[in-house]
C-alpha positions as CSV (number, residue, x, y, z in Angstrom):
1,R,384.7,111.2,190.1
2,E,382.0,108.9,191.0
3,M,380.8,109.1,187.3
4,I,384.2,108.4,185.8
5,K,384.6,105.8,188.5
6,D,381.5,104.1,186.6
7,G,383.1,103.8,183.3
8,L,381.6,107.2,181.9
9,F,384.5,107.7,179.4
10,K,384.3,104.1,178.8
11,K,380.5,103.9,178.2
12,F,380.6,107.5,175.9
13,P,384.2,107.7,174.5
14,M,384.6,111.6,173.9
15,Q,387.6,113.9,172.7
16,A,386.6,116.5,175.1
17,V,384.2,117.5,177.8
18,F,382.9,121.5,178.4
19,G,381.0,122.7,181.7
20,M,379.2,125.9,182.3
21,H,378.8,127.1,185.9
22,N,376.0,130.1,186.0
23,W,377.8,133.4,187.8
24,P,376.2,135.7,189.8
25,G,376.9,139.3,189.4
26,A,378.5,138.7,185.8
27,E,377.0,141.3,183.4
28,V,373.4,139.7,182.1
29,G,374.4,138.0,178.6
30,T,377.8,137.6,178.8
31,F,380.4,134.2,178.9
32,A,384.0,134.2,180.8
33,V,386.3,131.9,179.6
34,S,390.1,131.6,180.0
35,P,392.7,128.7,179.5
36,G,394.6,127.2,182.6
37,P,393.5,127.3,186.6
38,V,390.0,128.8,186.6
39,M,389.0,127.4,190.1
40,A,391.0,126.0,192.9
41,S,391.2,122.7,194.7
42,S,389.1,122.1,197.8
43,N,390.6,120.5,200.6
44,E,390.0,120.3,204.5
45,F,391.8,119.7,207.7
46,K,391.2,118.9,210.9
47,I,393.7,119.4,214.1
48,T,393.1,118.1,217.7
49,V,395.3,119.6,219.7
50,H,396.2,117.1,222.9
51,G,397.1,119.3,226.1
52,K,396.6,118.8,229.9
53,G,393.4,120.4,231.7
54,S,393.9,121.9,234.9
55,H,391.6,124.9,236.7
56,A,392.0,128.2,235.0
57,A,393.4,129.9,238.1
58,L,396.1,127.2,238.3
59,P,397.5,127.2,234.4
60,H,401.2,126.2,235.8
61,N,399.7,122.8,236.2
62,G,398.2,122.0,233.0
63,V,399.1,122.4,229.0
64,D,396.6,124.9,227.4
65,P,395.5,123.6,224.1
66,I,393.8,126.4,223.2
67,V,397.1,128.5,223.7
68,V,398.9,126.2,221.5
69,A,395.9,125.9,218.9
70,S,396.2,129.7,218.9
71,Q,400.1,129.8,217.9
72,M,399.2,127.1,215.1
73,V,396.7,129.9,213.7
74,Q,399.1,132.5,213.4
75,A,401.9,130.3,212.0
76,F,399.9,128.7,209.6
77,Q,399.9,132.2,207.7
78,N,403.6,132.4,207.7
79,I,403.1,129.7,205.5
80,I,401.5,131.6,202.9
81,T,403.6,134.5,203.2
82,R,406.9,133.0,203.8
83,N,406.9,129.5,202.4
84,K,405.5,129.8,198.8
85,K,406.2,132.0,196.1
86,P,404.3,135.1,196.3
87,V,402.8,134.8,193.0
88,D,401.2,131.6,193.9
89,A,397.9,131.6,194.7
90,G,397.2,129.8,198.3
91,V,394.7,130.0,201.2
92,I,394.6,128.5,204.4
93,S,391.2,129.3,206.5
94,V,390.8,128.1,209.9
95,T,387.0,128.3,210.1
96,M,386.3,126.4,213.2
97,I,387.4,126.1,216.8
98,H,385.8,123.9,219.6
99,A,387.5,123.4,223.0
100,G,386.2,123.9,226.5
101,H,382.7,123.7,228.5
102,A,383.6,125.7,231.4
103,T,384.7,129.3,232.2
104,N,387.1,128.0,235.0
105,V,388.7,125.2,233.5
106,I,391.5,124.6,230.9
107,P,390.3,121.7,228.6
108,D,392.3,118.9,227.5
109,S,391.9,119.2,224.2
110,C,391.0,121.7,221.5
111,E,389.8,120.7,217.6
112,M,390.2,122.8,214.8
113,Q,389.0,122.6,211.0
114,G,389.7,124.8,207.9
115,T,390.1,124.7,204.4
116,V,393.1,125.0,202.0
117,R,392.7,126.2,198.2
118,T,395.4,126.2,195.4
119,F,395.8,126.5,192.0
120,T,398.1,123.8,191.8
121,L,399.3,120.4,193.3
122,E,402.8,121.6,194.1
123,V,401.5,124.5,196.1
124,L,399.1,121.8,197.8
125,D,401.7,119.6,198.6
126,L,404.1,122.3,200.2
127,I,401.2,123.7,202.2
128,E,399.9,120.2,203.6
129,R,403.5,119.6,204.4
130,R,404.4,122.4,206.3
131,M,401.3,122.9,208.1
132,K,402.0,119.0,209.6
133,E,405.4,120.5,210.5
134,V,404.3,123.5,211.9
135,A,401.5,121.7,214.3
136,E,403.6,119.1,215.4
137,H,406.6,121.2,216.1
138,I,404.1,123.9,217.8
139,C,402.8,121.3,220.0
140,A,406.2,119.8,220.9
141,A,407.8,123.3,222.1
142,N,404.5,123.5,224.7
143,E,404.6,119.7,225.8
144,A,401.3,119.1,224.0
145,R,400.9,116.9,221.0
146,C,398.5,116.6,217.9
147,E,396.6,114.8,215.3
148,F,396.6,116.1,212.2
149,E,394.3,115.2,209.5
150,F,394.3,116.4,205.5
151,D,391.7,115.4,203.2
152,R,392.0,116.2,199.7
153,N,388.6,116.9,198.0
154,Y,388.5,118.3,194.6
155,P,391.7,119.0,192.4
156,P,392.1,122.4,191.0
157,T,389.7,123.3,187.8
158,I,392.5,123.8,184.8
159,N,391.1,124.3,181.4
160,S,393.1,123.3,178.5
161,E,394.3,126.1,176.0
162,A,392.9,124.6,172.6
163,E,389.2,123.9,174.0
164,A,389.1,126.9,175.9
165,N,390.1,128.8,172.8
166,F,387.4,126.9,171.2
167,A,384.7,127.8,173.5
168,R,385.6,131.2,173.3
169,Q,385.0,131.1,169.6
170,V,382.0,129.4,169.9
171,M,380.6,131.9,172.3
172,T,381.7,134.9,170.6
173,G,379.6,133.3,167.3
174,I,376.3,133.5,170.0
175,V,376.8,136.8,171.5
176,G,379.8,138.6,170.1
177,T,383.4,139.5,171.1
178,D,382.6,142.2,173.6
179,H,380.3,139.9,175.6
180,V,383.3,137.0,176.0
181,V,385.1,138.0,178.7
182,A,388.5,136.4,180.5
183,Q,387.4,134.0,183.3
184,E,388.8,135.8,186.4
185,P,390.1,132.8,188.7
186,T,388.5,132.1,191.7
187,M,389.2,130.0,194.9
188,G,386.0,128.3,194.9
189,A,386.2,124.9,193.9
190,E,384.2,122.7,191.5
191,D,383.9,118.3,190.7
192,F,384.1,119.0,187.1
193,S,387.7,119.2,187.5
194,Y,387.9,115.5,188.0
195,M,386.6,115.3,184.4
196,L,389.2,117.8,183.1
197,Q,392.1,115.5,184.4
198,A,390.7,112.8,182.3
199,K,389.8,114.4,179.2
200,P,390.8,117.7,177.8
201,G,388.0,120.4,178.0
202,A,387.3,124.0,179.5
203,Y,384.8,124.9,182.3
204,V,383.3,128.5,181.6
205,F,381.1,131.1,183.2
206,I,377.9,132.6,182.0
């Protein structure tokens, strides 16, 4: 993205762009390429749940933000299984939860963070909107409140058909048809996606 902002395609005009990603675990001597989405968008979220601290033996005097956050973690998976189409790929992973400093104290707040991965911006829009709605409504139902932050890092890496087919022809000429395989999409992410938004091209695995 920064190279593009710096004028890459103005300083060096080009019709198409190609990139290669080493892919450990693939058979030595093979290439993989396919048109369409091959790597996912990468996005991060941070949700801070504000409750009301109290003694752990007197939970009725407070609003437990950890309980509220736990409900969110479960509810977010309903977005994946019940809000988006089953054939559309999407991942919501809560990877960090931080709260409290003592075993006998319910804390005032709880922070959780994680990642969202999708192959399309439409699914990403849906997930971000529903996560915010779910978080705010679960808080409201529990007399808590939350701060919802969602940062979009890398867009999906989407190979254009003509350039992917061209890359396949070149690879076939190097290693033969049997060693050029279909590129299985991965939920990993790649900033080459910004270049593919600006120019047609293909990102391939070796």
